[in-house]
C-alpha positions as CSV (number, residue, x, y, z in Angstrom):
1,M,0.1,-0.2,0.0
2,F,3.0,2.1,-0.3
3,V,2.1,3.5,-3.8
4,W,0.4,6.7,-2.5
5,S,2.9,9.4,-1.9
6,K,2.4,12.4,-0.1
7,K,3.1,14.5,-3.2
8,L,0.4,12.6,-5.2
9,V,-2.1,13.0,-2.5
10,A,-1.5,16.5,-2.1
11,V,-1.8,17.2,-5.9
12,L,-5.3,15.2,-5.9
13,L,-6.7,17.1,-3.0
14,I,-5.8,20.3,-4.2
15,S,-7.4,19.0,-7.6
16,F,-10.5,17.8,-5.7
17,V,-10.8,21.3,-4.1
18,L,-10.4,23.4,-7.2
19,L,-12.9,21.2,-9.4
20,L,-15.4,21.2,-6.5
21,G,-15.0,25.0,-6.6
22,I,-15.4,25.0,-10.5
23,F,-18.6,23.0,-10.1
24,L,-20.1,24.7,-7.4
25,S,-19.5,28.2,-9.3
26,Q,-20.9,27.0,-12.6
27,G,-24.3,26.0,-11.1
28,S,-27.0,28.6,-11.6
29,P,-30.4,28.2,-9.6
30,D,-32.4,29.7,-12.4
31,N,-32.0,26.6,-14.9
32,P,-33.7,23.4,-14.5
33,S,-31.3,20.3,-14.7
34,G,-31.1,18.4,-17.9
35,L,-31.0,15.2,-15.9
36,K,-34.0,13.0,-15.7
37,I,-35.3,12.2,-12.1
38,H,-34.2,8.7,-12.6
39,T,-30.6,9.0,-14.0
40,T,-30.1,11.2,-11.0
41,Q,-31.4,8.4,-8.3
42,W,-29.5,5.9,-10.1
43,I,-26.2,7.9,-9.7
44,I,-27.0,8.6,-6.1
45,L,-27.7,4.9,-5.6
46,N,-24.3,3.9,-7.1
47,Y,-22.4,6.7,-5.5
48,A,-24.1,5.3,-1.9
49,C,-23.1,1.9,-2.9
50,L,-19.5,3.1,-3.5
51,L,-19.3,4.8,-0.2
52,V,-20.1,1.8,1.7
53,W,-17.9,-0.5,-0.2
54,L,-14.9,1.9,0.8
55,F,-15.7,2.5,4.5
56,V,-16.0,-1.6,4.5
57,W,-12.6,-1.5,2.8
58,M,-11.3,1.1,5.7
59,I,-12.7,-1.0,8.3
60,D,-10.7,-4.1,6.8
61,Q,-7.6,-1.9,6.4
62,G,-7.9,-0.8,9.8
63,R,-8.5,-4.1,11.4
64,V,-5.4,-5.4,9.8
65,R,-3.4,-2.6,11.2
66,S,-5.2,-2.6,14.4
67,K,-6.3,1.0,14.1
68,N,-9.8,2.1,15.1
69,V,-11.8,3.4,11.8
70,W,-14.9,4.5,13.3
71,L,-13.3,7.8,14.2
72,W,-13.0,8.2,10.4
73,L,-16.8,7.9,9.7
74,V,-17.9,11.6,10.4
75,P,-15.2,13.1,8.1
76,F,-16.0,10.1,5.5
77,I,-19.7,11.0,5.4
78,L,-18.8,14.8,5.1
79,A,-16.2,14.5,2.6
80,P,-15.0,10.5,1.4
81,L,-12.4,11.4,-1.1
82,P,-10.4,13.4,0.9
83,T,-10.7,11.4,4.1
84,L,-9.9,8.3,2.0
85,M,-6.7,9.8,1.2
86,I,-5.7,11.0,4.4
87,F,-6.6,7.4,6.0
88,V,-4.3,5.9,3.6
89,L,-1.5,8.1,4.2
90,F,-2.5,7.8,8.1
91,L,-2.0,4.2,7.7
92,Q,1.3,4.3,5.7
93,R,3.2,6.2,8.3
94,R,6.1,4.4,10.0
95,L,5.9,3.5,13.3
96,S,8.8,4.5,15.5
97,S,10.7,1.9,17.2
């Protein structure tokens, strides 16, 4: 799991924040959405299932490394991608002996 580097995570987090800012600034409340309700519900269902799968993976990784994952639940619900990246870095840190 040492594929992730701090530089990569920093770039991904900055990209996430920039893209989120662009996405939020582009939306205008005056225009109706072009997405159908069914499509929107399908996207939300897939996203929710992905979040559940990721948190189960986090529980598994935490159990293997004897770390408490339940402390990460609230940040994961609020911001899944940044929390996942920080969690992976947390698991990678070297233990001082």
